[in-house]
C-alpha positions in Angstrom: 162.4 -33.5 290.4 160.1 -33.8 287.5 160.1 -37.0 285.1 160.7 -37.2 281.3 158.9 -40.1 279.9 161.1 -41.8 277.4 160.5 -44.9 274.9 162.2 -46.3 271.9 160.9 -46.1 268.6 162.2 -48.0 265.5 161.6 -45.8 262.4 162.3 -47.0 259.0 165.4 -44.9 258.9 166.7 -45.6 262.5 166.2 -46.4 266.1 165.1 -43.2 267.8 164.4 -42.1 271.6 161.1 -40.3 272.1 160.3 -38.3 275.1 157.6 -36.3 276.8 157.6 -33.8 279.5 154.0 -32.8 280.7 151.9 -32.3 277.8 154.8 -31.7 275.4 157.3 -33.7 273.2 160.8 -32.9 274.3 162.8 -35.4 272.5 162.6 -37.3 269.2 166.3 -38.2 268.5 168.5 -40.8 267.3 169.2 -43.4 269.9 172.6 -44.0 268.5 174.0 -40.2 268.3 177.4 -39.1 269.2 176.1 -36.4 271.0 173.7 -38.4 272.9 174.9 -38.0 276.4 175.5 -34.3 276.0 172.0 -33.8 274.6 170.4 -35.9 277.4 172.1 -34.1 280.2 171.1 -30.5 278.6 167.4 -31.6 278.5 167.2 -33.1 282.0 169.2 -30.0 283.4 167.0 -27.5 281.6 163.7 -29.3 282.6 165.0 -30.2 286.2 163.7 -33.6 285.4 165.1 -37.2 284.9 164.3 -40.0 282.3 161.9 -42.7 283.3 161.2 -45.6 280.8 157.3 -45.6 279.8 154.9 -44.0 277.7 152.5 -41.1 277.7 149.7 -39.7 275.5 152.2 -37.3 274.1 154.5 -40.2 273.1 151.8 -42.3 271.7 150.6 -39.5 269.7 154.1 -38.6 268.4 154.5 -42.3 267.4 151.2 -42.1 265.5 152.1 -39.0 263.8 155.6 -40.4 262.8 153.9 -43.6 261.3 151.7 -41.4 259.2 154.9 -39.4 258.2 156.6 -42.5 257.1 153.9 -43.8 254.9 153.4 -40.5 253.3 150.2 -39.4 254.9 151.4 -36.5 257.1 153.3 -33.4 256.2 152.9 -31.2 259.1 152.9 -32.1 262.7 150.9 -30.7 265.5 152.3 -31.9 268.5 153.4 -29.2 271.0 157.0 -29.1 271.7 159.3 -27.9 274.6 162.8 -26.6 273.6 165.6 -27.3 275.9 168.4 -25.0 274.8 169.9 -21.5 274.7 168.0 -18.5 273.5 170.1 -18.8 270.2 169.4 -22.6 269.8 165.7 -22.1 270.4 165.6 -19.2 267.8 167.2 -21.7 265.2 165.0 -24.5 266.1 161.8 -22.2 265.7 163.0 -21.3 262.3 163.6 -24.9 261.3 159.8 -25.5 261.8 159.1 -23.1 259.1 160.8 -25.0 256.4 158.1 -26.6 254.6 158.0 -30.3 254.0 159.8 -31.3 250.6 162.1 -28.1 250.8 165.5 -27.9 251.8 167.7 -24.6 252.6 171.4 -24.0 253.4 173.0 -23.3 256.6 173.7 -19.8 255.1 169.9 -19.3 254.4 169.1 -20.5 257.8 171.4 -17.8 259.4 170.0 -15.1 257.2 166.4 -16.0 258.0 167.3 -15.5 261.8 168.9 -12.0 260.8 172.2 -13.1 261.6 174.0 -14.0 258.2 177.5 -14.3 259.8 176.3 -17.0 262.4 176.5 -19.7 259.9 178.7 -22.1 262.0 176.8 -21.3 265.2 173.7 -22.1 263.3 175.0 -25.5 262.1 175.9 -26.1 265.5 172.4 -25.5 267.0 171.1 -27.5 264.2 173.2 -30.4 265.1 172.3 -30.4 268.9 168.2 -30.1 268.0 166.7 -32.8 270.3 163.5 -33.0 268.4 164.5 -34.5 265.0 161.8 -34.9 262.1 159.1 -32.6 264.2 161.8 -29.8 264.2 163.1 -30.9 260.6 166.9 -30.2 260.8 167.2 -32.7 258.0 165.7 -30.2 255.7 169.0 -28.2 256.0 172.0 -28.9 253.6 175.3 -27.5 252.4 175.3 -24.3 250.1 176.9 -26.6 247.5 173.7 -28.9 247.6 175.6 -31.6 249.3 174.3 -33.5 252.5 176.4 -32.5 255.5 176.5 -34.4 259.0 173.4 -35.5 260.8 172.8 -37.0 264.1 171.2 -40.0 262.7 173.6 -40.4 260.0 173.6 -39.4 256.5 171.7 -42.5 255.5 168.9 -41.2 257.7 169.0 -37.8 256.4 169.0 -39.2 252.8 165.9 -41.4 253.7 164.2 -38.5 255.3 164.8 -36.2 252.2 164.2 -39.0 249.8 160.8 -39.5 251.4 159.8 -35.8 251.3 161.4 -34.6 248.2 159.8 -35.9 245.0 162.2 -33.9 242.9 165.8 -34.4 244.4 167.4 -33.1 241.6 170.3 -30.8 242.4 170.5 -32.4 245.9 173.3 -34.8 246.1 171.7 -37.6 247.8 173.7 -40.5 247.2 
């Protein structure tokens, strides 16, 4: 069985779990997340690997990029990632990576972008199970009414991330 190196990272918006599998990032998710055990089982099963506390070059690089992001010095991430989900989930996660820094879209728009406009609920579900938060920016997806909706790290974390990225949050109900 392979190994997924994992470590904790205290971000300005919450405690995170960061993990690497080989030379790729496979997890950057909220340590306190109601789906934590389900997401962890899926990752380990998909990669046929178990978690092991520790660090790696990928983890250190990810932490460095997160630090730059949180200080406003990074807008684009360049760490390779490995997705651990269904074909549909991976399609949604790849599309999330195309949402530019400082931009938000609705779940309906995300469904349209993957050419499946009736799959809004499925898109929301895939968004909710994204295990590579921030690098795969699921926080940039909001309700069609411009209100924040659920987020694995909690709405305060989502508000913090959008507040960091969006100099103009007019029209988005952040608070």
